[in-house]
A tleap script that builds the chain and sets N, CA, C and O, in Angstrom:
source leaprc.protein.ff14SB
mol = sequence {
  NMET PHE ALA VAL PRO ILE ALA ALA ALA TYR
  THR ALA VAL LEU THR PHE LYS GLU ASP PRO
  PRO VAL ARG VAL PHE ILE PHE VAL ALA ILE
  ALA VAL ILE ILE GLY SER LEU PHE SER ALA
  LEU PHE PHE LEU VAL LYS ASP ARG ASN ASP
  SER ASP ARG MET LEU ARG ALA LEU THR LEU
  ARG ILE GLY LEU SER ILE LEU LEU PHE ILE
  ILE LEU GLY ILE CYS PHE HIE LEU GLY TYR
  LEU PRO LEU LYS CASP
}
set mol.1.N position { 46.462 -79.299 29.813 }
set mol.1.CA position { 47.311 -79.931 29.072 }
set mol.1.C position { 48.632 -79.368 29.239 }
set mol.1.O position { 49.595 -80.086 29.507 }
set mol.2.N position { 48.729 -78.036 29.084 }
set mol.2.CA position { 50.175 -77.236 29.030 }
set mol.2.C position { 50.275 -76.796 30.560 }
set mol.2.O position { 49.340 -76.255 31.149 }
set mol.3.N position { 51.441 -77.071 31.108 }
set mol.3.CA position { 51.521 -76.556 32.530 }
set mol.3.C position { 51.953 -74.989 32.652 }
set mol.3.O position { 51.739 -74.339 33.675 }
set mol.4.N position { 52.628 -74.422 31.416 }
set mol.4.CA position { 52.880 -73.304 31.517 }
set mol.4.C position { 51.722 -72.262 30.977 }
set mol.4.O position { 51.144 -72.415 29.901 }
set mol.5.N position { 51.450 -71.067 31.989 }
set mol.5.CA position { 50.351 -70.267 31.433 }
set mol.5.C position { 50.814 -69.663 30.114 }
set mol.5.O position { 52.004 -69.701 29.801 }
set mol.6.N position { 49.746 -69.021 29.219 }
set mol.6.CA position { 50.283 -68.334 28.230 }
set mol.6.C position { 50.802 -67.117 28.335 }
set mol.6.O position { 51.516 -66.668 27.438 }
set mol.7.N position { 50.539 -66.490 29.337 }
set mol.7.CA position { 51.275 -65.269 29.537 }
set mol.7.C position { 52.765 -65.514 29.818 }
set mol.7.O position { 53.641 -64.928 29.181 }
set mol.8.N position { 53.011 -66.359 30.748 }
set mol.8.CA position { 54.402 -66.858 31.052 }
set mol.8.C position { 55.118 -67.184 29.657 }
set mol.8.O position { 56.237 -66.748 29.385 }
set mol.9.N position { 54.395 -67.959 28.837 }
set mol.9.CA position { 54.962 -68.430 27.687 }
set mol.9.C position { 55.342 -67.335 26.625 }
set mol.9.O position { 56.268 -67.561 25.846 }
set mol.10.N position { 54.579 -66.044 26.578 }
set mol.10.CA position { 55.146 -65.252 25.818 }
set mol.10.C position { 56.037 -64.412 26.352 }
set mol.10.O position { 56.670 -63.695 25.577 }
set mol.11.N position { 56.262 -64.326 27.702 }
set mol.11.CA position { 57.352 -63.351 28.274 }
set mol.11.C position { 58.628 -64.392 28.209 }
set mol.11.O position { 59.726 -63.841 28.137 }
set mol.12.N position { 58.615 -65.604 28.223 }
set mol.12.CA position { 59.633 -66.590 28.056 }
set mol.12.C position { 60.110 -66.336 26.778 }
set mol.12.O position { 61.336 -66.249 26.702 }
set mol.13.N position { 59.360 -66.167 25.563 }
set mol.13.CA position { 59.812 -66.344 24.243 }
set mol.13.C position { 60.359 -64.989 23.818 }
set mol.13.O position { 61.496 -64.959 23.347 }
set mol.14.N position { 59.578 -63.739 23.952 }
set mol.14.CA position { 60.118 -62.548 23.686 }
set mol.14.C position { 60.528 -61.571 24.850 }
set mol.14.O position { 59.791 -61.309 25.801 }
set mol.15.N position { 61.680 -61.109 24.677 }
set mol.15.CA position { 61.997 -59.886 25.420 }
set mol.15.C position { 62.689 -58.942 24.688 }
set mol.15.O position { 63.381 -59.116 23.685 }
set mol.16.N position { 62.387 -57.732 25.402 }
set mol.16.CA position { 62.550 -56.434 24.775 }
set mol.16.C position { 63.741 -55.873 25.737 }
set mol.16.O position { 63.547 -55.205 26.753 }
set mol.17.N position { 65.079 -56.290 25.198 }
set mol.17.CA position { 66.141 -55.820 25.875 }
set mol.17.C position { 66.518 -54.329 26.219 }
set mol.17.O position { 66.367 -53.848 27.342 }
set mol.18.N position { 66.947 -53.752 25.299 }
set mol.18.CA position { 67.207 -52.277 25.325 }
set mol.18.C position { 66.390 -51.526 24.023 }
set mol.18.O position { 66.867 -50.499 23.542 }
set mol.19.N position { 65.505 -51.936 23.650 }
set mol.19.CA position { 64.831 -51.200 22.547 }
set mol.19.C position { 63.306 -50.903 22.702 }
set mol.19.O position { 62.472 -51.549 22.068 }
set mol.20.N position { 62.975 -49.912 23.560 }
set mol.20.CA position { 61.784 -49.636 23.916 }
set mol.20.C position { 60.863 -49.078 22.541 }
set mol.20.O position { 59.644 -49.230 22.465 }
set mol.21.N position { 61.536 -48.540 21.695 }
set mol.21.CA position { 60.698 -48.044 20.547 }
set mol.21.C position { 59.918 -49.305 19.893 }
set mol.21.O position { 58.758 -49.187 19.497 }
set mol.22.N position { 60.493 -50.271 19.826 }
set mol.22.CA position { 59.998 -51.480 19.250 }
set mol.22.C position { 58.406 -51.854 20.144 }
set mol.22.O position { 57.271 -52.116 19.747 }
set mol.23.N position { 58.914 -51.740 21.252 }
set mol.23.CA position { 57.654 -52.313 22.562 }
set mol.23.C position { 56.628 -51.008 22.463 }
set mol.23.O position { 55.450 -51.197 22.766 }
set mol.24.N position { 57.010 -49.841 22.092 }
set mol.24.CA position { 56.064 -48.719 22.027 }
set mol.24.C position { 55.139 -48.850 20.730 }
set mol.24.O position { 53.924 -48.661 20.679 }
set mol.25.N position { 56.122 -49.271 19.547 }
set mol.25.CA position { 55.182 -49.419 18.428 }
set mol.25.C position { 54.054 -50.539 18.405 }
set mol.25.O position { 52.939 -50.460 17.890 }
set mol.26.N position { 54.675 -51.691 19.153 }
set mol.26.CA position { 53.770 -52.845 19.266 }
set mol.26.C position { 52.485 -52.500 19.880 }
set mol.26.O position { 51.398 -52.834 19.407 }
set mol.27.N position { 52.659 -51.782 21.009 }
set mol.27.CA position { 51.491 -51.428 21.792 }
set mol.27.C position { 50.709 -50.418 21.116 }
set mol.27.O position { 49.482 -50.486 21.178 }
set mol.28.N position { 51.263 -49.514 20.495 }
set mol.28.CA position { 50.396 -48.667 19.751 }
set mol.28.C position { 49.630 -49.274 18.566 }
set mol.28.O position { 48.451 -49.021 18.318 }
set mol.29.N position { 50.431 -50.115 17.846 }
set mol.29.CA position { 49.664 -50.829 16.782 }
set mol.29.C position { 48.547 -51.805 17.350 }
set mol.29.O position { 47.526 -51.978 16.686 }
set mol.30.N position { 48.691 -52.323 18.337 }
set mol.30.CA position { 47.717 -53.039 18.919 }
set mol.30.C position { 46.359 -52.293 19.600 }
set mol.30.O position { 45.227 -52.775 19.614 }
set mol.31.N position { 46.716 -51.173 20.083 }
set mol.31.CA position { 45.645 -50.214 20.469 }
set mol.31.C position { 44.922 -49.641 19.147 }
set mol.31.O position { 43.691 -49.609 19.113 }
set mol.32.N position { 45.568 -49.261 18.237 }
set mol.32.CA position { 44.856 -48.965 16.853 }
set mol.32.C position { 44.137 -50.123 16.137 }
set mol.32.O position { 43.210 -49.922 15.353 }
set mol.33.N position { 44.612 -51.355 16.447 }
set mol.33.CA position { 43.764 -52.400 15.921 }
set mol.33.C position { 42.649 -52.705 16.687 }
set mol.33.O position { 41.732 -53.262 16.083 }
set mol.34.N position { 42.495 -52.469 17.917 }
set mol.34.CA position { 41.528 -52.768 19.016 }
set mol.34.C position { 40.583 -51.609 18.762 }
set mol.34.O position { 39.392 -51.919 18.736 }
set mol.35.N position { 40.865 -50.430 18.584 }
set mol.35.CA position { 40.120 -49.149 18.169 }
set mol.35.C position { 39.429 -49.326 16.950 }
set mol.35.O position { 38.233 -49.036 16.916 }
set mol.36.N position { 40.017 -49.770 15.915 }
set mol.36.CA position { 39.379 -50.295 14.683 }
set mol.36.C position { 38.235 -51.092 14.954 }
set mol.36.O position { 37.116 -50.720 14.600 }
set mol.37.N position { 38.452 -52.278 15.621 }
set mol.37.CA position { 37.692 -53.273 15.873 }
set mol.37.C position { 36.277 -52.570 16.696 }
set mol.37.O position { 35.127 -52.852 16.359 }
set mol.38.N position { 36.554 -51.801 17.603 }
set mol.38.CA position { 35.490 -51.165 18.208 }
set mol.38.C position { 34.646 -50.098 17.390 }
set mol.38.O position { 33.434 -50.072 17.602 }
set mol.39.N position { 35.198 -49.212 16.466 }
set mol.39.CA position { 34.596 -48.541 15.826 }
set mol.39.C position { 33.742 -49.350 14.622 }
set mol.39.O position { 32.674 -48.950 14.157 }
set mol.40.N position { 34.368 -50.439 14.265 }
set mol.40.CA position { 33.383 -51.317 13.347 }
set mol.40.C position { 32.057 -51.892 14.298 }
set mol.40.O position { 30.938 -52.119 13.837 }
set mol.41.N position { 32.410 -52.045 15.540 }
set mol.41.CA position { 31.054 -52.372 16.260 }
set mol.41.C position { 30.183 -51.123 16.535 }
set mol.41.O position { 28.959 -51.230 16.604 }
set mol.42.N position { 30.773 -50.021 16.682 }
set mol.42.CA position { 29.928 -48.864 16.830 }
set mol.42.C position { 29.320 -48.453 15.291 }
set mol.42.O position { 28.260 -47.828 15.269 }
set mol.43.N position { 29.867 -48.739 14.232 }
set mol.43.CA position { 29.126 -48.692 13.086 }
set mol.43.C position { 28.106 -49.665 12.800 }
set mol.43.O position { 27.098 -49.388 12.150 }
set mol.44.N position { 28.366 -50.855 13.302 }
set mol.44.CA position { 27.536 -51.847 13.344 }
set mol.44.C position { 25.954 -51.506 13.799 }
set mol.44.O position { 24.927 -51.556 13.123 }
set mol.45.N position { 26.175 -51.106 15.340 }
set mol.45.CA position { 25.080 -50.664 15.921 }
set mol.45.C position { 24.393 -49.578 15.444 }
set mol.45.O position { 23.174 -49.629 15.277 }
set mol.46.N position { 25.187 -48.386 15.156 }
set mol.46.CA position { 24.591 -47.047 14.744 }
set mol.46.C position { 23.978 -47.068 13.409 }
set mol.46.O position { 22.889 -46.579 13.110 }
set mol.47.N position { 24.828 -47.709 12.613 }
set mol.47.CA position { 24.203 -47.473 10.984 }
set mol.47.C position { 23.080 -48.781 10.715 }
set mol.47.O position { 23.469 -49.947 10.783 }
set mol.48.N position { 21.891 -48.487 10.456 }
set mol.48.CA position { 20.885 -49.085 10.122 }
set mol.48.C position { 20.669 -49.354 8.660 }
set mol.48.O position { 20.005 -50.309 8.257 }
set mol.49.N position { 21.288 -48.427 7.839 }
set mol.49.CA position { 21.130 -48.481 6.492 }
set mol.49.C position { 22.528 -49.266 5.726 }
set mol.49.O position { 23.515 -49.707 6.316 }
set mol.50.N position { 22.323 -49.275 4.580 }
set mol.50.CA position { 23.511 -49.876 3.881 }
set mol.50.C position { 24.612 -49.265 3.681 }
set mol.50.O position { 25.197 -49.228 2.598 }
set mol.51.N position { 25.091 -48.575 5.036 }
set mol.51.CA position { 26.481 -47.919 4.952 }
set mol.51.C position { 27.529 -49.067 4.909 }
set mol.51.O position { 27.282 -50.209 5.298 }
set mol.52.N position { 28.917 -48.594 4.317 }
set mol.52.CA position { 29.849 -49.596 4.433 }
set mol.52.C position { 30.991 -49.319 5.151 }
set mol.52.O position { 32.095 -49.816 4.928 }
set mol.53.N position { 30.666 -48.358 6.196 }
set mol.53.CA position { 31.706 -47.840 7.331 }
set mol.53.C position { 32.240 -48.914 7.975 }
set mol.53.O position { 33.460 -48.979 8.125 }
set mol.54.N position { 31.314 -49.999 8.488 }
set mol.54.CA position { 31.784 -51.060 9.337 }
set mol.54.C position { 32.838 -52.037 8.365 }
set mol.54.O position { 33.895 -52.541 8.746 }
set mol.55.N position { 32.266 -52.135 7.106 }
set mol.55.CA position { 33.341 -52.993 6.121 }
set mol.55.C position { 34.555 -52.247 6.109 }
set mol.55.O position { 35.611 -52.879 6.102 }
set mol.56.N position { 34.572 -50.946 6.107 }
set mol.56.CA position { 36.008 -50.212 5.988 }
set mol.56.C position { 36.934 -50.399 7.189 }
set mol.56.O position { 38.137 -50.661 7.185 }
set mol.57.N position { 36.034 -50.190 8.307 }
set mol.57.CA position { 36.744 -50.298 9.440 }
set mol.57.C position { 37.421 -51.811 9.782 }
set mol.57.O position { 38.522 -51.986 10.303 }
set mol.58.N position { 36.504 -52.818 9.367 }
set mol.58.CA position { 36.977 -54.270 9.487 }
set mol.58.C position { 38.241 -54.434 8.569 }
set mol.58.O position { 39.270 -54.922 9.035 }
set mol.59.N position { 38.158 -54.023 7.258 }
set mol.59.CA position { 39.086 -54.045 6.408 }
set mol.59.C position { 40.563 -53.520 6.898 }
set mol.59.O position { 41.604 -54.162 6.752 }
set mol.60.N position { 40.446 -52.210 7.515 }
set mol.60.CA position { 41.568 -51.607 8.190 }
set mol.60.C position { 42.098 -52.385 9.093 }
set mol.60.O position { 43.292 -52.675 9.021 }
set mol.61.N position { 41.226 -52.897 10.188 }
set mol.61.CA position { 41.705 -54.027 11.117 }
set mol.61.C position { 42.457 -55.156 10.612 }
set mol.61.O position { 43.395 -55.561 11.299 }
set mol.62.N position { 42.169 -55.764 9.440 }
set mol.62.CA position { 42.786 -56.856 9.092 }
set mol.62.C position { 44.055 -56.484 8.226 }
set mol.62.O position { 44.955 -57.315 8.103 }
set mol.63.N position { 44.134 -55.271 7.639 }
set mol.63.CA position { 45.265 -54.747 7.137 }
set mol.63.C position { 46.402 -54.326 7.990 }
set mol.63.O position { 47.584 -54.480 7.684 }
set mol.64.N position { 45.954 -53.772 9.102 }
set mol.64.CA position { 46.963 -53.459 10.211 }
set mol.64.C position { 47.283 -54.734 10.966 }
set mol.64.O position { 48.387 -54.794 11.507 }
set mol.65.N position { 46.479 -55.726 11.065 }
set mol.65.CA position { 47.107 -56.896 11.571 }
set mol.65.C position { 48.080 -57.779 10.864 }
set mol.65.O position { 48.916 -58.492 11.418 }
set mol.66.N position { 47.875 -57.650 9.531 }
set mol.66.CA position { 48.732 -58.395 8.569 }
set mol.66.C position { 49.951 -57.819 8.626 }
set mol.66.O position { 50.963 -58.515 8.726 }
set mol.67.N position { 50.000 -56.375 8.564 }
set mol.67.CA position { 51.103 -55.365 8.592 }
set mol.67.C position { 52.179 -55.597 9.805 }
set mol.67.O position { 53.407 -55.654 9.744 }
set mol.68.N position { 51.231 -55.721 11.014 }
set mol.68.CA position { 51.927 -55.777 12.482 }
set mol.68.C position { 52.824 -57.202 12.407 }
set mol.68.O position { 53.982 -57.366 12.789 }
set mol.69.N position { 51.829 -58.266 11.736 }
set mol.69.CA position { 52.542 -59.425 11.720 }
set mol.69.C position { 53.843 -59.609 10.707 }
set mol.69.O position { 54.792 -60.349 10.967 }
set mol.70.N position { 53.742 -58.959 9.736 }
set mol.70.CA position { 55.015 -58.755 9.181 }
set mol.70.C position { 56.081 -58.011 9.619 }
set mol.70.O position { 57.223 -58.385 9.352 }
set mol.71.N position { 55.837 -56.812 10.380 }
set mol.71.CA position { 56.776 -56.084 11.016 }
set mol.71.C position { 57.494 -57.025 12.201 }
set mol.71.O position { 58.696 -57.125 12.446 }
set mol.72.N position { 56.493 -57.606 12.778 }
set mol.72.CA position { 57.183 -58.486 13.786 }
set mol.72.C position { 58.104 -59.435 13.328 }
set mol.72.O position { 59.202 -59.572 13.866 }
set mol.73.N position { 57.691 -60.169 12.270 }
set mol.73.CA position { 58.555 -61.128 11.502 }
set mol.73.C position { 59.754 -60.452 11.314 }
set mol.73.O position { 60.798 -60.954 11.732 }
set mol.74.N position { 59.746 -59.376 10.738 }
set mol.74.CA position { 61.056 -58.837 10.213 }
set mol.74.C position { 62.021 -58.470 11.428 }
set mol.74.O position { 63.216 -58.767 11.416 }
set mol.75.N position { 61.396 -57.795 12.481 }
set mol.75.CA position { 61.919 -57.484 13.714 }
set mol.75.C position { 62.543 -58.659 14.493 }
set mol.75.O position { 63.517 -58.527 15.235 }
set mol.76.N position { 61.910 -59.799 14.266 }
set mol.76.CA position { 62.586 -60.861 14.840 }
set mol.76.C position { 63.778 -61.397 14.134 }
set mol.76.O position { 64.645 -62.006 14.761 }
set mol.77.N position { 63.864 -61.172 12.712 }
set mol.77.CA position { 64.810 -61.844 12.120 }
set mol.77.C position { 65.908 -60.944 12.019 }
set mol.77.O position { 66.982 -61.337 11.563 }
set mol.78.N position { 65.730 -59.712 12.421 }
set mol.78.CA position { 66.660 -58.575 12.521 }
set mol.78.C position { 67.172 -58.861 14.052 }
set mol.78.O position { 68.079 -58.087 14.357 }
set mol.79.N position { 66.940 -59.458 14.725 }
set mol.79.CA position { 67.347 -59.315 15.972 }
set mol.79.C position { 66.676 -58.390 17.211 }
set mol.79.O position { 67.085 -58.295 18.368 }
set mol.80.N position { 65.727 -57.860 16.703 }
set mol.80.CA position { 65.119 -56.652 17.899 }
set mol.80.C position { 64.199 -57.370 18.528 }
set mol.80.O position { 63.644 -56.820 19.480 }
set mol.81.N position { 63.848 -58.594 18.214 }
set mol.81.CA position { 63.076 -59.482 19.257 }
set mol.81.C position { 63.704 -60.814 19.407 }
set mol.81.O position { 63.251 -61.798 18.822 }
set mol.82.N position { 64.736 -60.862 20.180 }
set mol.82.CA position { 65.515 -62.066 20.558 }
set mol.82.C position { 64.785 -63.046 21.367 }
set mol.82.O position { 63.813 -62.773 22.070 }
set mol.83.N position { 65.363 -64.315 21.211 }
set mol.83.CA position { 64.576 -65.272 22.062 }
set mol.83.C position { 65.570 -65.299 23.414 }
set mol.83.O position { 66.794 -65.166 23.392 }
set mol.84.N position { 64.716 -65.507 24.613 }
set mol.84.CA position { 65.328 -65.286 25.810 }
set mol.84.C position { 66.275 -66.446 26.106 }
set mol.84.O position { 65.925 -67.605 25.883 }
set mol.85.N position { 67.402 -66.158 26.578 }
set mol.85.CA position { 68.342 -67.155 26.732 }
set mol.85.C position { 68.213 -67.736 28.299 }
set mol.85.O position { 68.953 -68.641 28.685 }
savepdb mol mol.pdb
quit
């Protein structure tokens, strides 16, 4: 339906001009979110009793995802993530 691949669409919208700390923060935050997801998977497989470690890991992942979304919105509003001209 769309002729532009998703990866090309993201690179067309967001550019990191001279602000690599924002880029590093985003990549670290995504890595922590993915790590929390895999730790929840690990707890799902290993904990056979009524442990709530998986629930805590998934709650942490959701909280970090919402926080990252809010921080990205603030960075976009302040001009750290400008639209590509």
